[in-house]
C-alpha positions as CSV (number, residue, x, y, z in Angstrom):
1,X,16.7,49.5,-19.6
2,X,13.7,47.8,-21.3
3,X,15.8,47.0,-24.3
4,X,18.4,45.3,-22.1
5,X,15.8,43.2,-20.4
6,X,14.3,42.1,-23.8
7,X,17.7,41.2,-25.1
8,X,18.4,39.1,-22.0
9,X,15.0,37.4,-22.3
10,X,15.7,36.6,-26.0
11,X,18.9,34.9,-24.9
12,X,17.2,32.8,-22.3
13,X,14.1,31.6,-24.1
14,X,15.8,29.5,-26.8
15,X,17.7,27.6,-24.0
16,X,14.4,26.8,-22.2
17,X,12.5,25.7,-25.3
18,X,12.4,22.0,-26.4
19,X,14.9,21.0,-29.0
20,X,12.2,19.8,-31.5
21,X,8.8,20.9,-32.4
22,X,6.4,20.9,-29.4
23,X,4.3,17.7,-29.3
24,X,1.1,16.9,-27.4
25,X,0.4,13.5,-25.9
26,X,-3.3,13.0,-26.8
27,X,-2.4,11.3,-30.1
28,X,0.1,8.9,-28.7
29,X,0.1,5.3,-27.6
30,X,2.5,2.6,-26.2
31,X,2.9,-0.9,-27.5
32,X,4.4,-3.6,-25.4
33,X,7.1,-5.6,-27.1
34,X,6.9,-8.8,-25.0
35,X,10.0,-10.6,-26.2
36,X,12.5,-7.9,-26.0
37,X,11.7,-6.0,-22.8
38,X,10.9,-2.9,-24.6
39,X,8.0,-0.6,-25.6
40,X,7.2,1.3,-28.7
41,X,5.8,4.8,-28.6
42,X,3.4,5.3,-31.5
43,X,1.5,8.1,-33.2
44,X,-2.2,7.4,-34.0
45,X,-2.6,10.0,-36.8
46,X,0.6,9.2,-38.6
47,X,0.3,5.4,-38.1
48,X,4.0,5.5,-37.1
49,X,6.4,4.4,-34.5
50,X,8.2,7.3,-32.8
51,X,10.8,5.6,-30.7
52,X,11.6,2.4,-28.7
53,X,12.4,2.4,-25.0
54,X,14.4,-0.6,-23.8
55,X,15.5,-2.2,-20.5
56,X,12.1,-2.9,-19.0
57,X,12.7,-6.5,-18.0
58,X,10.3,-9.4,-18.5
59,X,7.2,-8.1,-20.4
60,X,5.7,-11.5,-21.2
61,X,2.5,-10.6,-19.3
62,X,2.7,-6.8,-19.1
63,X,0.3,-4.0,-18.8
64,X,0.5,-0.3,-18.2
65,X,-1.3,2.8,-17.1
66,X,-0.8,6.5,-17.7
67,X,-0.3,9.6,-15.5
68,X,-3.1,12.1,-15.6
69,X,-1.1,14.4,-17.9
70,X,-0.5,11.5,-20.3
71,X,3.2,12.0,-20.3
72,X,4.3,9.0,-18.3
73,X,3.5,5.3,-18.8
74,X,3.8,3.0,-15.8
75,X,4.7,-0.4,-17.1
76,X,4.0,-3.5,-14.9
77,X,6.3,-6.4,-15.8
78,X,6.0,-10.1,-15.0
79,X,9.3,-10.1,-13.2
80,X,8.0,-7.6,-10.6
81,X,9.5,-4.6,-12.4
82,X,7.7,-1.3,-12.2
83,X,9.0,1.1,-14.9
84,X,8.1,4.7,-15.4
85,X,8.5,5.7,-19.1
86,X,8.6,9.3,-20.3
87,X,6.8,9.0,-23.7
88,X,7.7,12.5,-24.8
89,X,11.4,12.3,-24.0
90,X,11.4,8.6,-25.1
91,X,13.4,7.4,-22.2
92,X,13.1,5.2,-19.1
93,X,12.6,7.7,-16.2
94,X,12.7,5.3,-13.3
95,X,12.5,1.6,-12.6
96,X,12.2,-0.6,-9.5
97,X,12.0,-4.3,-9.0
98,X,9.4,-4.5,-6.3
99,X,8.5,-8.3,-6.2
100,X,9.4,-11.6,-7.6
101,X,6.4,-12.1,-9.9
102,X,3.8,-9.4,-10.6
103,X,0.5,-9.4,-12.6
104,X,-0.5,-5.8,-13.2
105,X,-1.3,-2.5,-11.5
106,X,-3.2,0.7,-11.4
107,X,-2.9,4.4,-10.7
108,X,-5.0,6.3,-8.2
109,X,-7.6,8.8,-9.4
110,X,-5.5,11.7,-8.2
111,X,-2.4,10.4,-10.0
112,X,-0.3,10.3,-6.9
113,X,-0.1,6.6,-6.1
114,X,0.8,3.6,-8.3
115,X,-0.2,0.1,-6.9
116,X,1.1,-3.2,-8.1
117,X,-0.6,-6.6,-7.8
118,X,1.8,-9.5,-7.0
119,X,1.9,-13.2,-7.2
120,X,5.1,-13.5,-5.2
121,X,5.2,-12.6,-2.4
122,X,1.5,-11.8,-2.9
123,X,-0.4,-8.8,-1.7
124,X,-0.2,-5.3,-3.1
125,X,2.6,-2.7,-2.9
126,X,2.0,1.0,-3.4
127,X,4.4,3.6,-4.7
128,X,4.8,7.3,-5.1
129,X,4.0,8.1,-8.7
130,X,6.6,10.8,-9.0
131,X,9.6,9.0,-7.4
132,X,8.6,5.3,-7.3
133,X,9.5,5.4,-3.6
134,X,7.6,2.8,-1.6
135,X,4.5,4.1,0.2
136,X,2.6,1.1,1.5
137,X,2.9,-2.7,1.6
138,X,-0.3,-4.7,2.1
139,X,0.2,-8.4,2.6
140,X,-2.8,-10.5,1.9
141,X,-1.6,-14.1,2.2
142,X,-2.5,-14.8,-1.4
143,X,-1.7,-14.1,-5.0
144,X,-3.6,-11.0,-6.1
145,X,-5.3,-10.4,-9.5
146,X,-7.5,-7.8,-11.2
147,X,-6.2,-4.7,-9.4
148,X,-8.1,-1.6,-10.4
149,X,-8.5,1.9,-9.2
150,X,-11.7,3.2,-7.7
151,X,-12.8,6.8,-7.0
152,X,-11.4,8.4,-3.8
153,X,-7.8,7.2,-3.9
154,X,-8.9,3.6,-3.6
155,X,-7.9,0.3,-5.1
156,X,-9.8,-3.0,-5.4
157,X,-8.1,-6.3,-5.9
158,X,-9.1,-10.0,-5.8
159,X,-7.2,-12.8,-4.0
160,X,-6.7,-16.0,-5.9
161,X,-6.0,-18.3,-2.9
162,X,-8.7,-17.1,-0.5
163,X,-11.5,-16.0,-2.8
164,X,-11.8,-12.5,-1.4
165,X,-11.8,-8.9,-2.6
166,X,-9.9,-6.2,-0.7
167,X,-10.6,-2.5,-1.1
168,X,-7.8,-0.3,0.0
169,X,-8.7,3.3,0.9
170,X,-5.6,5.6,0.8
171,X,-7.4,8.9,1.0
172,X,-6.7,9.7,4.7
173,X,-3.3,8.1,5.1
174,X,-1.5,6.8,2.0
175,X,0.9,4.7,4.0
176,X,-1.7,3.0,6.1
177,X,-4.8,2.4,4.0
178,X,-8.1,1.6,5.5
179,X,-9.0,-2.0,4.4
180,X,-12.4,-3.3,3.6
181,X,-12.2,-7.1,3.3
182,X,-15.0,-8.9,1.4
183,X,-15.2,-12.6,1.8
184,X,-17.1,-15.3,0.0
185,X,-16.4,-14.0,-3.5
186,X,-15.8,-17.5,-5.0
187,X,-13.2,-20.0,-5.8
188,X,-10.0,-18.9,-7.5
189,X,-10.7,-15.4,-8.9
190,X,-8.5,-15.1,-12.0
191,X,-9.2,-11.5,-13.2
192,X,-11.5,-8.6,-12.4
193,X,-12.5,-5.2,-13.7
194,X,-14.0,-2.0,-12.6
195,X,-16.9,-0.5,-14.4
196,X,-16.3,3.0,-15.9
197,X,-18.3,4.7,-13.2
198,X,-16.2,3.2,-10.5
199,X,-19.2,1.6,-8.8
200,X,-19.1,-2.1,-9.7
201,X,-16.1,-4.5,-9.4
202,X,-16.7,-7.7,-11.4
203,X,-14.7,-10.8,-10.6
204,X,-14.2,-13.8,-12.9
205,X,-13.9,-17.2,-11.2
206,X,-11.7,-20.1,-12.4
207,X,-12.5,-22.5,-9.7
208,X,-16.3,-22.6,-10.2
209,X,-19.0,-21.5,-12.6
210,X,-20.2,-17.9,-12.7
211,X,-18.9,-14.5,-11.8
212,X,-19.3,-12.2,-8.8
213,X,-20.1,-8.5,-8.7
214,X,-19.5,-6.1,-5.8
215,X,-21.4,-2.8,-5.6
216,X,-18.9,-0.4,-3.9
217,X,-21.7,2.0,-3.2
218,X,-23.1,-0.5,-0.7
219,X,-22.0,-0.1,3.0
220,X,-20.6,-2.6,3.6
221,X,-20.2,-4.0,0.0
222,X,-21.6,-7.5,-0.5
223,X,-20.7,-10.1,-3.2
224,X,-23.5,-11.0,-5.6
225,X,-23.2,-14.1,-7.9
226,X,-24.2,-13.7,-11.5
227,X,-24.3,-16.3,-14.4
228,X,-24.0,-19.2,-12.0
229,X,-25.2,-21.7,-14.5
230,X,-23.4,-20.9,-17.8
231,X,-21.7,-24.1,-19.2
232,X,-23.0,-26.2,-16.3
233,X,-24.2,-29.0,-18.5
234,X,-21.5,-28.7,-21.1
235,X,-18.0,-30.2,-20.9
236,X,-15.3,-27.6,-20.6
237,X,-12.8,-27.4,-23.3
238,X,-9.1,-27.1,-22.6
239,X,-8.3,-23.5,-21.6
240,X,-5.3,-22.4,-23.6
241,X,-5.4,-18.9,-22.4
242,X,-7.5,-17.3,-19.8
243,X,-9.9,-14.6,-21.1
244,X,-9.4,-11.1,-19.9
245,X,-12.2,-9.4,-18.1
246,X,-10.8,-6.0,-19.2
247,X,-12.3,-7.1,-22.5
248,X,-15.8,-7.0,-21.1
249,X,-18.2,-4.5,-22.7
250,X,-21.4,-2.8,-21.8
251,X,-23.7,-2.5,-24.8
252,X,-26.8,-0.5,-23.8
253,X,-28.0,-2.2,-20.6
254,X,-26.3,-5.6,-21.4
255,X,-22.9,-7.0,-20.6
256,X,-21.0,-9.1,-23.1
257,X,-18.2,-11.2,-21.9
258,X,-15.9,-14.1,-22.9
259,X,-16.8,-17.5,-21.6
260,X,-14.2,-19.7,-19.9
261,X,-13.7,-23.0,-21.6
262,X,-16.5,-22.4,-24.2
263,X,-16.6,-21.1,-27.8
264,X,-19.1,-18.5,-26.8
265,X,-19.7,-14.8,-25.9
266,X,-22.2,-14.5,-23.1
267,X,-24.8,-11.8,-22.7
268,X,-26.2,-10.7,-19.3
269,X,-28.5,-8.0,-18.1
270,X,-26.4,-5.4,-16.3
271,X,-29.0,-4.7,-13.6
272,X,-30.0,-8.3,-12.6
273,X,-27.0,-10.3,-13.8
274,X,-29.4,-12.7,-15.5
275,X,-28.1,-14.4,-18.7
276,X,-29.9,-13.1,-21.8
277,X,-28.2,-15.0,-24.6
278,X,-25.0,-16.5,-26.1
279,X,-23.2,-16.0,-29.4
280,X,-21.2,-18.9,-30.9
281,X,-17.8,-17.8,-32.0
282,X,-14.8,-19.2,-33.8
283,X,-12.8,-20.2,-30.7
284,X,-12.1,-19.5,-27.0
285,X,-12.5,-15.8,-26.7
286,X,-9.8,-13.8,-24.9
287,X,-11.0,-10.2,-25.4
288,X,-14.5,-9.1,-26.2
289,X,-13.8,-5.4,-26.8
290,X,-16.5,-2.9,-27.6
291,X,-16.1,-0.1,-30.1
292,X,-16.4,3.1,-28.1
293,X,-20.0,3.6,-29.3
294,X,-21.0,0.1,-28.3
295,X,-22.4,-0.8,-31.7
296,X,-19.9,-3.6,-32.4
297,X,-17.8,-6.0,-30.4
298,X,-14.5,-7.2,-31.7
299,X,-13.4,-10.6,-30.4
300,X,-10.0,-12.4,-30.5
301,X,-9.2,-15.9,-29.6
302,X,-6.8,-18.2,-27.8
303,X,-4.6,-20.6,-29.8
304,X,-5.2,-22.4,-32.2
305,X,-7.6,-19.7,-33.5
306,X,-5.5,-16.7,-32.6
307,X,-5.2,-15.5,-36.2
308,X,-8.9,-14.8,-36.4
309,X,-10.9,-11.8,-35.2
310,X,-14.7,-11.7,-35.3
311,X,-17.0,-8.7,-35.3
312,X,-20.3,-9.1,-33.5
313,X,-23.3,-6.8,-34.1
314,X,-24.4,-5.7,-30.6
315,X,-28.1,-5.4,-31.7
316,X,-28.5,-8.7,-33.5
317,X,-25.8,-10.5,-31.4
318,X,-24.6,-12.2,-34.6
319,X,-21.1,-12.4,-36.1
320,X,-21.2,-10.0,-39.0
321,X,-17.6,-10.1,-40.2
322,X,-14.6,-12.5,-39.8
323,X,-11.1,-11.1,-40.3
324,X,-7.6,-12.6,-40.5
325,X,-5.3,-9.7,-39.6
326,X,-2.2,-11.7,-38.8
327,X,-0.7,-14.5,-36.8
328,X,-1.1,-14.4,-33.0
329,X,-3.5,-11.5,-32.4
330,X,-3.0,-10.8,-28.8
331,X,-4.7,-7.4,-28.2
332,X,-6.9,-4.8,-29.7
333,X,-7.2,-1.1,-29.0
334,X,-9.7,1.3,-30.5
335,X,-8.8,4.9,-31.1
336,X,-10.7,7.1,-28.6
337,X,-13.7,7.8,-31.0
338,X,-13.6,4.3,-32.5
339,X,-12.7,5.2,-36.0
340,X,-9.8,2.7,-36.1
341,X,-8.8,-0.4,-34.3
342,X,-5.1,-1.4,-33.8
343,X,-4.3,-5.1,-33.4
344,X,-1.0,-6.7,-32.3
345,X,0.1,-9.6,-34.5
346,X,2.7,-11.1,-32.2
347,X,3.9,-13.8,-34.5
348,X,4.1,-11.4,-37.5
349,X,6.1,-8.8,-35.6
350,X,3.7,-6.0,-36.5
351,X,0.8,-3.9,-35.4
352,X,-2.1,-3.9,-37.9
353,X,-4.5,-1.0,-38.2
354,X,-8.1,-1.3,-39.5
355,X,-10.9,1.1,-40.4
356,X,-13.8,0.0,-38.2
357,X,-16.5,1.1,-40.8
358,X,-15.1,-0.5,-43.9
359,X,-13.0,-3.2,-42.3
360,X,-10.2,-2.3,-44.6
361,X,-6.6,-2.4,-43.5
362,X,-5.1,1.1,-43.3
363,X,-1.5,0.3,-42.4
364,X,0.9,-1.5,-40.2
365,X,3.8,-0.8,-38.0
366,X,6.8,-3.1,-37.4
367,X,7.1,-4.2,-33.8
368,X,9.0,-6.9,-31.9
369,X,6.5,-9.5,-30.8
370,X,3.9,-6.9,-29.8
371,X,1.2,-7.6,-27.2
372,X,-0.7,-4.9,-25.3
373,X,-1.6,-1.6,-27.1
374,X,-2.5,1.3,-24.9
375,X,-3.6,4.8,-26.0
376,X,-3.2,7.8,-23.7
377,X,-6.9,8.4,-23.6
378,X,-6.9,5.6,-20.9
379,X,-5.4,8.2,-18.5
380,X,-8.9,9.6,-18.0
381,X,-10.9,6.5,-17.6
382,X,-11.6,4.8,-14.3
383,X,-10.4,1.1,-14.0
384,X,-7.8,1.4,-16.7
């Protein structure tokens, strides 16, 4: 009887096993191919592309987030498309077009809800992460930007037209979130970010000088203006590309951030919000990205300087190295421990990989007009 059972089990197991060698997800990443509506699944250790997944719509301003198990990437397209990509099976699992014009999204800390920030018709829509079925629709009478997750099944988002921040709490009833509406944030928020501890929501303002921080531990949360005077007595330069606040960094007890309309990186005390210095840089910064240990900042720029990357020492606050990795450097992503940095060279159709200690190029991967690069370690970080 035992032999018969073992024989039956041996017949079943090969059918249930995967066709190829088992693979983990911790070493994987996804590259947005903005011109072709596709994404490239890449392997960090092998410096190689594994597969391409197509049919994701308009990815001209796309971002993504990962499921907690790192298997699925949720891709937010500019055309309102929300796509769920299985990066192990290398296939499009599900896709919905949920709006006419979208600008990013986030996944809840429990991995059950995916929220999308919309320009048209505005507001935020929330979906079941497993099925992409609609869960909640929150009109806000405005374009929304800077959507980020917060602890406790919450999302925070800024409103471009009305200068507010809304905090949506889905913990009690996902379909009917409790809304905290914070007014007086400032004119025309263009982007926002959540600090890694999920406490502070930082909003960049396009319509006036300065930024606004909101302490979500306060009850009720209140807006606090920081850096209100930067660039006040200097003429703004033409803004060719808005900087991304996701490129902010916290080095020790100091924030470093890209200045709007200035060729500068700004430094501010994290506790008080007081400006503590400025670093002149080669152009208008887009991302000011910290190496994971915070020792260096890597900065890329808007056109016409978008073939240049500068490295700033976070102690001296001086530019220590200038690199020219390729044409149209749109995005940078560090490997989780900061040994390497991957840069998308859109106009050269490739991703370039550098050693962050020696600044030597380690390799490159062909890609179709690449933009955002996202490694699966993001699945375990608040605000990403």
